[in-house]
C-alpha positions in Angstrom: 34.5 49.1 2.5 32.8 47.9 -0.6 29.6 45.9 -0.1 30.8 43.1 -2.4 34.0 42.8 -0.4 32.0 42.8 2.9 29.7 40.0 1.6 32.6 38.1 0.3 34.4 38.2 3.7 31.2 37.2 5.5 30.7 34.3 3.0 34.4 33.2 3.6 33.9 33.2 7.4 30.6 31.3 7.0 32.4 28.6 5.0 34.9 28.1 7.8 32.3 27.8 10.5 31.3 24.3 11.4 27.8 23.5 12.8 27.5 21.9 16.2 27.1 18.1 16.2 23.6 17.3 17.4 22.2 13.7 17.4 18.5 13.6 17.7 17.9 10.2 16.0 17.1 8.3 19.2 14.5 10.9 20.3 12.9 11.0 16.9 12.7 7.3 16.5 11.2 6.9 20.0 8.6 9.5 19.2 7.8 7.7 15.9 7.4 4.3 17.7 5.1 5.8 20.2 3.0 7.5 17.5 2.7 4.4 15.4 1.6 2.3 18.4 -1.1 4.8 19.3 -2.5 5.4 15.8 -2.0 2.0 14.1 -5.4 0.8 12.8 -6.6 -2.6 13.8 -7.4 -5.0 11.0 -9.0 -7.7 13.1 -12.6 -6.4 12.7 -12.2 -6.4 8.9 -10.9 -10.0 8.6 -14.4 -11.4 8.1 -14.8 -9.0 5.1 -11.6 -10.4 3.5 -12.7 -14.0 4.2 -16.1 -13.4 2.5 -14.5 -11.7 -0.4 -12.0 -14.5 -0.9 -14.9 -17.1 -0.7 -16.9 -15.1 -3.3 -13.9 -14.8 -5.6 -13.2 -18.6 -5.4 -16.8 -19.4 -6.2 -16.8 -17.1 -9.2 -13.5 -18.7 -10.5 -14.8 -22.2 -10.0 -18.0 -21.4 -11.8 -16.3 -19.6 -14.6 -13.8 -22.3 -15.3 -16.2 -25.1 -14.8 -18.9 -23.8 -17.1 -16.3 -22.4 -19.5 -15.2 -25.9 -20.6 -18.7 -27.0 -21.4 -19.7 -23.8 -23.1 -16.7 -23.8 -25.5 -17.8 -27.1 -27.0 -20.8 -26.2 -29.2 -22.1 -29.8 -29.3 -22.0 -30.1 -25.5 -23.5 -26.6 -25.1 -26.5 -27.5 -27.1 -27.1 -30.7 -25.0 -26.6 -29.2 -21.5 -29.5 -27.9 -19.6 -28.8 -24.5 -18.2 -29.6 -24.4 -14.5 -32.3 -22.0 -13.4 -30.0 -20.0 -11.1 -27.7 -19.2 -14.0 -30.5 -17.4 -15.9 
């Protein structure tokens, strides 16, 4: 028997073969749920860092927009005393 014919017959038999039906989704999802519960990082300890960052950002925005209005007007900018903390 020719090797090409032999491989062709094996390929034809392989195409007719159906794989067994295996459902593992429930086991995989259960394992993922357990894994995420165990390894999920807590964000509670870092909440104060976020609060401090938000407060600093708000202070910078207020200062930038508040002083920006007076600094755009050249006449007012020449008459306003610059506070010591801004230098």
